[in-house]
N, C-alpha and C positions, 0 to 999 in steps of 0.2 A: 106613549111610548116613543121615545127619540129615536133615529136612526143614524147611526154613524156615518159621517160623510167619507168621500172616497179618499180624503188625505188624514184620515183619522188613524192613529197606532196601532198596530194590532196587539190583542191581547196577550199577557205576557208568557200564558199557557201555550201559545202558537209559536210563538218565537225562540223559548228554550230548546225544544227539540232540534232546531236547526244548528243552532251554537252548539248543541253536544255531538250532532254527526259531523261538523266541521271540525274540532278539535282533533278526533282519531284519524282525519284524512291529513291533517298537517304532519301529524307525528309520523305517517305511512311515508308522506314524501320526502321529509327530514331523514328517516332511516334509508329510503332508497337513494338518497343523495349521498349519505355517507357510505352506502355500500360501494355505490359506483365509483366513489374517489378511492375507496380502499383497493377495489379492483383494478384501477388505473394505476395506482403506485404499485401494487404487485407487478404489473404488466412491464412497467416502467423500469423496474429492478430487474425482472427478469431479462427484457430487451438489454439493459445496460451490462448485465452479466454475461450474454452471448457476444457483446460487443469486445469486454474485456477479455473474455477468452479466447475468442476468436483471434484476437492482436497477438496471443503468447504464442512467440516464436518454438516451433516443436523441430526446427533444424538450424545446426549452427552456422553461421555466418561469417566470412572473413572480415577480420576488423580493415576498415577503409582508411585509417591514418593513424600516426602516433599522437603522443598527447606529451606534455610536461612530466606528469605523474601519473601512476596507477592505485587505485585503492578497491581492496577488497574486502566485502561485508560477509564475515565470517557464519557458517551454518552449513557447511558441507566440503567434503576433502576435494570434490572436484573443482569448486571455487579456486581453493589454493594452488592447485596444478596448474589451472589454467594461468592463473596470475602471475604466479612464480616463472611460468615458460613465457608470457609476456616480456618481464621483464630481463630476463637473462637473452631475449631477441632484439633487445633494445627499444623496446617499442615504447618507453618512460624512462626517466632517469631514476625514479624512486618509486618505490611500493609501500604504500601502508595497508596492514593489516589490522583492520579495525573491528571493535567488540571480540576481542581476546580475551578469556579467563587470567584471572591476575595470576595464577600459578603457573603458567605456558610461557616455555621458553622457546628462543628462536630454534635452538637443538632441536627441540622435540618438533617442531612445524617441519625443520629441514627432513628428517626422517620420514615425513608424508609425503614429499614431492620429490620431483626428479632433481631437481637443483641441487646441487653441494651446498653446505652450510657456509663454506667458504665464498661463494660465489654471492650468499645472501648477506652478510654481513655487512658488506660498504653500502648496499642501497636498500635495506629493507627497516622499517620502523614499524612497531607492534603498539595498538593502541587498545588501552586495558579500561578506559573510561567508558565506553558506551555500553548500555543495556538492552537497547533495542534499536529501529530503524532510526528514529530520531536522534537519537544518542549517536549513531554510526556517524548521521549526515553533520551533527553539529565539531564531532572529533574530526571529520574528514576535512571541514571548513577551515579550521583552526589549523591544521596541521598544511595545506595548501596555502595559506595566507602566508605562513610563518615562511615557507619557502618560497614566494613569490610566484605558485604555480597559476597558469592562466587555462589549463584546461587539464581534464582528467579521463582516463579510459577507467569506466565502474564496471567492475565483475561481481557479479552475483548471478543467483538462479533466475531464469527466465520467468518465471512466474513473479517472482519476486521484485523483477527490475521498474516495472511500473511505479511500485510505491515509493521504492529506492529513489529514482530519480523526481518524484514530486518532494521529497524530503531535500534530498541534495541540493536542487535547485532553488528551494526556498532558503536553506541556510546559507549558500553561496550563489547569487543569483549573478555574480560577475564573471564565473567559473564554468567553462563550458565542459558539459558533460558528454561523454562519448559512450553510449551503452555497448557492453560486451556479455549478452546473456549466455548463461551456462545452461544447456539443456540435458536434464538428467537421462538416464538411460530408460528409466519407465517411460517418461513422454516419446522417447524415441520408439520404442518397441509398442507400446499400445496408447492409442488415443484417450485426450482423458474422459472425453464422453463414455468410453465404455469401461473405465476403472473408478469404483467406488473411492477409492482412496485419493484419486488424483480429482475426481469430481470434490470432494470435501475440502480439501488442500485449497482449490482455485475459490470455492465458495467463501471461505473463510478468509482467504488472501484479498477477495473482491470486496468483503466488509472493511477490511483493514485499509483497502486503497479509498474508499469511501470516505472513511474518518480521516486519512491524511488530508485529501483535498477538502475537506470539511475542517480542518485544523484542530479536531477531537482528538484529543489523547486518550486512548485507551489505557494506558500506565501513566501513574502519577510522575513517577521520574524517568529520566532519560540518561543520565549518567550516573557514575559512580558519586560525584561530588555532591549530585541531587539528590541522592537517595541518604545519604549520611548527613545533609542539611533537613533533611524531612523528619528524620529519626531525631 
């Protein structure tokens, strides 16, 4: 009877169990790595949200300087009040109200702001094309370039300002954007981390902010013209 040498291969019955044991271990390692990456991703998103939320102003800051024009993104009466006040104070030569419903008139707007309609007639333009923030930016860029403006005061809610500036600076990189965030009474009275409604609002806005930075369009159309072409 021959005796196998030291270099002779092991019988198949001896090596098969080793391979069987190795495969589950590899699967476990892969799953552990995927779980680790998922946890790291969640932690990164959470850290990013905390940075985003902590940068939201909860106190109004005086405007540092004047500009050629003023633009207000519709979405709240406080925004219109502050924007028209800036116009009547002479902080900009003209005011664009972007994102206005197509049936809204200047007279209806004037009834909701302290300024008289006659004081607004000369210097207020109403933009009715934009459907969202990206559309606001495109509408604003076209308006400012038509007038030859090189600087704009941007009026919108404090939580909306980061995303608005991303879109505006992308649409008109040659124009200086000066932020004038409007702080809602809710944020003044109650911190966002103690208010479920404010927390939901900021989480949703954070997702939209990330999408804007990544150039991901959550809505297919940004202006009335695009919507008509899509139809």
